C-alpha positions in Angstrom: 164.8 114.9 104.7 167.9 114.5 107.0 167.4 111.4 109.1 169.6 112.7 111.9 167.6 115.9 112.1 164.4 113.8 112.0 165.5 111.8 115.0 166.3 114.9 116.9 162.8 116.2 116.0 161.2 113.0 117.3 163.1 113.3 120.6 162.6 117.0 121.3 159.4 118.1 119.8 155.7 117.7 120.5 155.4 115.0 117.8 155.9 111.9 120.0 153.4 113.2 122.5 150.9 113.7 119.7 151.1 110.0 119.0 150.9 109.0 122.6 148.0 111.2 123.4 146.1 110.1 120.3 146.5 106.4 121.1 145.7 106.9 124.8 142.5 108.9 124.1 141.4 106.2 121.5 142.0 103.3 123.9 140.4 105.1 126.8 137.4 105.8 124.7 137.0 102.2 123.6 137.9 100.4 126.8 136.8 102.7 129.6 133.5 103.9 128.2 130.6 101.6 127.8 129.1 102.1 124.4 127.6 100.4 121.3 131.1 99.4 120.2 130.9 96.7 122.8 127.3 95.5 122.1 125.4 93.5 119.5 126.9 92.0 116.4 128.6 95.3 115.4 131.0 95.5 118.3 134.4 96.7 117.3 136.2 93.4 117.7 133.7 91.2 115.9 134.1 91.9 112.2 136.7 93.7 110.0 134.4 96.3 108.5 132.8 97.1 111.9 136.3 97.4 113.5 137.4 99.8 110.7 134.3 101.9 111.0 134.5 102.1 114.8 138.1 103.3 114.6 137.0 105.8 112.0 134.2 106.9 114.3 136.8 107.9 116.8 137.9 110.7 114.4 135.0 112.7 115.9 137.4 113.2 118.8 140.8 112.4 117.4 140.7 114.7 114.4 140.1 117.9 116.4 142.8 116.7 118.8 145.3 116.2 115.9 144.6 119.7 114.6 145.1 121.2 118.1 148.3 119.3 118.6 149.5 120.3 115.2 148.8 124.0 116.0 150.8 123.6 119.2 153.7 122.3 117.2 153.3 125.2 114.8 153.7 127.7 117.6 157.1 126.3 118.6 159.2 128.8 116.7 157.2 131.7 118.0 157.3 130.5 121.6 161.0 130.1 121.5 161.4 133.5 119.7 163.5 131.9 117.0 161.5 133.0 113.9 163.9 135.8 112.9 167.0 133.6 113.5 165.6 130.8 111.4 164.8 133.0 108.5 168.4 134.2 108.4 169.8 130.7 108.0 170.7 129.3 104.6 168.5 126.2 105.1 165.3 126.5 103.1 162.1 126.8 105.0 160.6 123.9 103.2 163.3 121.6 104.6 162.4 122.6 108.2 158.7 122.3 107.4 159.2 118.8 106.0 161.1 117.7 109.1 158.6 119.1 111.5 155.6 117.7 109.6 157.3 114.4 109.0 157.9 113.7 112.7 154.2 114.4 113.5 153.1 112.3 110.5 155.2 109.3 111.7 153.9 109.4 115.2 150.2 110.0 114.4 150.2 107.3 111.7 152.0 104.9 113.9 149.5 105.5 116.8 146.5 104.9 114.6 148.1 101.9 113.0 148.6 100.4 116.4 145.0 101.0 117.2 143.9 99.2 114.0 146.4 96.4 114.7 145.0 95.9 118.2 141.5 95.6 116.8 142.6 93.5 113.9 144.2 90.9 116.2 141.0 90.5 118.1 138.9 90.3 115.0 141.1 87.7 113.5 140.2 85.4 116.4 136.5 86.2 116.4 135.4 85.7 112.8 135.9 83.3 109.9 134.9 86.0 107.3 138.2 87.6 106.3 138.5 90.1 103.5 140.4 93.3 102.4 137.4 95.5 101.6 137.7 97.2 105.0 141.3 98.5 104.4 140.4 101.9 102.7 138.4 102.9 105.8 141.3 103.2 108.2 143.7 104.3 105.5 141.6 107.4 104.9 141.3 107.9 108.6 145.0 107.8 109.1 145.4 110.3 106.2 142.8 112.5 107.9 144.8 112.6 111.2 148.0 113.5 109.4 146.3 116.1 107.2 144.6 117.7 110.3 147.9 117.9 112.1 149.6 119.5 109.0 146.8 122.1 108.8 147.1 122.8 112.5 150.8 123.4 112.1 150.4 125.7 109.2 147.7 127.7 111.0 149.8 127.8 114.2 152.7 129.3 112.3 150.4 131.8 110.4 148.5 132.9 113.6 150.9 132.4 116.5 148.5 132.8 119.4 148.3 130.5 122.5 144.5 130.6 122.1 144.7 129.0 118.6 145.1 125.3 119.6 141.9 125.2 121.8 140.0 127.4 119.3 140.9 125.0 116.5 140.0 122.0 118.5 136.5 123.4 119.3 135.9 124.5 115.6 137.0 121.1 114.3 134.9 119.3 116.8 131.8 121.3 115.7 132.7 120.8 112.1 133.0 117.0 112.2 129.9 116.5 114.4 127.6 118.9 112.6 128.4 117.6 109.1 128.8 113.9 110.0 126.5 111.6 108.0 124.3 109.6 110.4 122.3 106.4 109.8 119.7 106.6 112.6 116.8 106.2 110.3 118.2 103.3 108.4 119.2 105.6 105.5 122.2 107.9 106.0 121.1 111.5 106.6 122.7 114.8 107.6 121.8 118.3 108.5 123.9 119.4 105.5 123.8 118.3 101.9 125.4 114.9 101.6 128.4 116.0 99.6 129.3 118.6 102.2 128.6 116.2 105.0 131.1 113.7 103.6 133.9 116.3 104.0 133.9 115.3 107.6 136.5 112.5 108.1 134.5 110.9 110.9 131.6 108.5 110.4 128.6 107.6 112.5 128.1 104.7 114.9 128.1 101.3 113.3 124.4 100.3 113.3 124.4 97.6 110.5 127.0 95.1 109.8 126.0 95.0 106.2 126.7 98.7 105.4 130.0 100.0 104.3 131.4 103.2 102.7 131.5 103.3 98.9 134.5 103.8 96.7 133.5 107.4 95.6 133.5 108.3 99.3 137.0 107.0 99.8 138.2 108.7 96.6 136.6 112.1 97.3 137.8 112.2 100.9 141.3 111.3 99.9 141.5 114.2 97.4 140.1 116.6 100.0 142.5 115.5 102.7 145.5 115.6 100.4 144.6 119.1 99.6 144.3 120.0 103.3 147.7 118.4 104.0 149.3 120.3 101.1 147.9 123.6 102.4 149.2 122.9 105.9 152.7 122.2 104.6 152.6 125.2 102.4 151.6 127.5 105.2 154.3 126.0 107.4 156.9 126.8 104.8 155.5 130.1 103.6 157.7 133.2 104.3 155.8 135.9 102.4 152.2 137.1 102.3 151.9 136.0 98.7 153.1 132.5 99.5 150.6 132.3 102.4 147.8 133.3 100.0 148.9 130.7 97.4 149.0 128.1 100.1 145.2 128.1 100.2 144.9 126.9 96.7 145.4 123.1 97.4 142.7 122.9 100.1 140.2 124.9 98.0 141.0 122.9 94.9 140.8 119.7 96.9 137.4 120.6 98.3 136.1 121.5 94.8 137.3 118.3 93.3 136.0 116.3 96.2 132.6 117.8 96.0 132.5 116.6 92.4 133.6 113.1 93.3 131.5 112.5 96.5 128.1 111.1 96.0 125.1 113.4 96.4 122.7 110.6 97.3 123.2 109.3 100.9 122.3 105.8 99.7 125.4 105.9 97.5 127.6 106.9 100.4 126.8 104.0 102.7 126.2 101.0 100.5 125.0 97.4 101.1 127.9 94.9 101.3 126.7 92.1 99.0 129.6 89.9 99.8 129.0 90.1 103.6 125.3 89.4 103.1 125.7 86.4 100.7 124.0 83.3 102.2 126.0 80.5 103.7 123.8 77.4 104.1 123.7 74.0 105.8 120.7 72.5 104.0 117.6 74.8 104.6 119.4 76.8 107.3 121.2 79.9 106.1 123.2 82.8 107.6 125.0 85.7 106.1 128.6 85.1 105.2 129.7 87.7 107.7 128.1 85.4 110.4 129.2 82.1 109.0 130.8 81.0 112.3 127.2 80.9 113.8 126.1 78.3 111.3 127.3 75.1 113.0 125.4 75.9 116.2 122.3 77.0 114.3 121.9 74.2 111.7 120.6 71.4 113.9 118.1 73.5 116.0 116.9 75.1 112.8 116.3 71.8 111.0 114.4 70.5 114.0 112.3 73.6 114.2 111.4 73.3 110.5 110.3 69.7 111.1 108.1 70.7 114.0 106.6 73.5 112.0 105.8 71.1 109.1 104.1 68.7 111.5 101.8 71.5 112.8 101.2 73.7 109.8 101.5 71.3 106.9 101.7 73.0 103.6 101.6 76.5 105.2 104.9 75.8 107.1 108.1 77.7 106.2 110.6 75.6 104.4 113.8 77.4 105.4 115.5 79.3 108.2 117.5 82.3 107.2 119.1 85.4 108.6 117.3 88.6 107.6 119.8 91.0 105.9 117.4 93.6 104.5 118.6 97.1 105.6 116.0 98.9 107.8 115.9 101.7 110.3 115.3 101.7 114.1 111.6 101.9 113.8 111.0 100.0 110.5 109.0 96.7 110.6 111.0 93.5 110.1 111.3 91.8 106.8 108.4 89.4 106.1 108.4 86.0 104.4 105.8 83.2 104.1 108.4 80.6 103.1 111.2 81.3 105.6 111.7 81.6 109.3 113.5 85.0 109.4 115.7 85.9 112.3 118.2 88.7 113.2 121.3 88.2 115.4 120.5 91.7 116.8 117.7 90.0 118.7 119.2 89.0 122.0 116.6 86.2 122.3 118.2 84.6 119.2 121.8 85.6 119.9 121.8 84.1 123.5 119.9 80.9 122.7 121.6 77.5 122.1 120.5 74.0 121.6 117.0 73.1 122.6 116.3 76.7 123.6 117.3 77.9 120.1 114.9 75.3 118.6 112.1 76.8 120.8 113.0 80.3 119.7 113.0 79.5 116.0 109.9 77.5 116.3 108.2 80.4 118.0 109.4 82.8 115.3 108.0 80.4 112.6 104.7 80.0 114.3 104.1 83.7 115.2 106.5 86.0 113.3 107.1 89.4 114.9 105.3 92.3 113.3 106.4 95.2 115.6 108.8 97.9 114.4 112.5 97.5 115.1 113.6 98.8 118.5 116.8 98.6 120.6 115.8 95.0 121.2 114.3 92.9 118.4 112.2 90.6 120.7 108.9 92.3 120.1 106.0 93.6 122.2 104.9 91.7 125.3 101.8 90.5 123.4 103.9 89.1 120.6 106.3 87.4 122.9 103.5 85.9 124.9 101.8 84.7 121.7 105.1 83.1 120.6 105.5 81.5 124.0 102.0 80.0 123.8 102.4 78.7 120.3 105.9 77.2 120.9 104.7 75.8 124.3 101.7 74.2 122.6 103.9 72.4 120.2 106.5 71.3 122.7 104.1 70.6 125.6 105.4 73.1 128.1 105.2 76.9 128.5 108.6 78.7 129.1 109.6 82.3 129.0 112.2 83.5 126.5 115.6 84.4 128.0 117.1 87.6 126.6 113.7 89.3 125.8 113.3 92.9 127.0 110.2 91.7 128.9 110.7 90.0 132.3 110.0 86.3 132.6 107.2 86.9 135.1 105.5 89.3 132.7 105.7 86.8 129.9 104.2 84.0 132.0 101.5 86.3 133.4 100.4 87.2 129.8 100.8 83.8 128.3 99.8 81.5 131.1 96.0 81.9 131.1 95.8 81.7 127.3 98.0 78.6 127.3 95.9 76.9 129.9 92.6 77.7 128.1 94.0 76.6 124.8 95.1 73.2 126.1 91.7 72.6 127.6 89.9 72.9 124.2 89.0 70.1 121.9 91.9 69.1 119.7 90.3 70.4 116.5 89.7 73.8 118.1 93.3 74.0 119.3 94.6 73.3 115.8 92.2 75.9 114.3 93.3 78.6 116.8 97.0 78.0 116.3 96.8 78.1 112.5 94.6 81.2 112.7 97.2 82.9 115.0 99.9 81.9 112.5 98.0 83.5 109.6 97.3 86.7 111.6 101.0 87.0 112.5 102.2 86.4 108.9 99.7 88.9 107.6 100.4 91.4 110.5 96.6 91.6 110.9 95.1 91.4 114.3 96.6 90.2 117.6 97.9 86.6 117.6 97.4 86.4 121.4 93.8 87.4 120.9 93.3 84.7 118.3 94.8 82.1 120.5 92.5 83.1 123.3 89.4 83.1 121.1 89.4 86.9 120.7 88.3 87.6 124.2 91.4 88.3 126.3 92.6 91.6 124.9 
């Protein structure tokens, strides 16, 4: 490839604008729209894998855009009415195709690399868990953008119509969003068979910091995208009907090989990241490695909560505090344990608490563990939150609402106040009996702990 010609191509073609538009759309999506990429522990600047997956998620918009911009580039010779002139020159068509495609590849890859670099700089200052396991995710994404642009160029030269770029954009958008593998139910699912769904270069929203894409997914998608890129280049350089027909071979072969390599089981597509979930402990208080920067602020309140639980529950008290890492869906019940106080940083009550307030929250979770199914907020039903407030208030001597819960403080106090007052008025032996009975009911997920605390008469 002639460097001088490439510089001219970069100055005078659509290629630079393809990179600018791609980067602008990506940044506008991330910074101007309020979405889950700015919320919870999976926000796009908190962890390396989350950052990589969120930038890959953007391919639901960027990939159709890359194909459309590539098609616009492929229409250039037809729009300028130079097709016949170029075919009469001695310069081989493959040289012109390489220059045109190379310019677009450089700008698109650079734009996506800048996006990843921007996210990476922010992640570097936000986490202590650094690893390289996330790298294949954006590398495949970058390849997807380049392959899409090449395919668009080839189709633009094959079918030189001004309607082609918007038509390709719509078709690609439908393709990636209909086939995309989703994880809404805790297990990745799709409307299409898993292997076909994985042909989409885009991924779903990041819902679990402990899930990542498996190696067979990276390998299969790389083969498929390389075949797509080869077909695009071949169509761009093809001068005869036979050459155009043969140009379809790489994409068809790539798809066939990819379908053999891609996993058919959705559980083998998104896999549990054992390294991220490995426990990091300070005595009996443990968090996942991916959240190790939370441990210093959690250790002292956690140990204090365990001491208070031991004073009240004796041999039935939990002996450790640890982060729950078990994968589960939006409406699955939380992980259960008789020996540990389990918590999840997705619960804003936990995530927002510090110091003495965190001790109260962990004490409440140990006294009355939540039984309700997972929702957008982990803080439980009003009855569960009220029961936790009563139990923790009974131990600490005062009733306080939990900040960050999805239930208003006034509602929490209205539900817990009468029960707390009645409980404190009982003989000491009866108070102890009711608190232990409420703990047993919550651990077994049988009955209503607030009912038990109120003697079974309030609800």
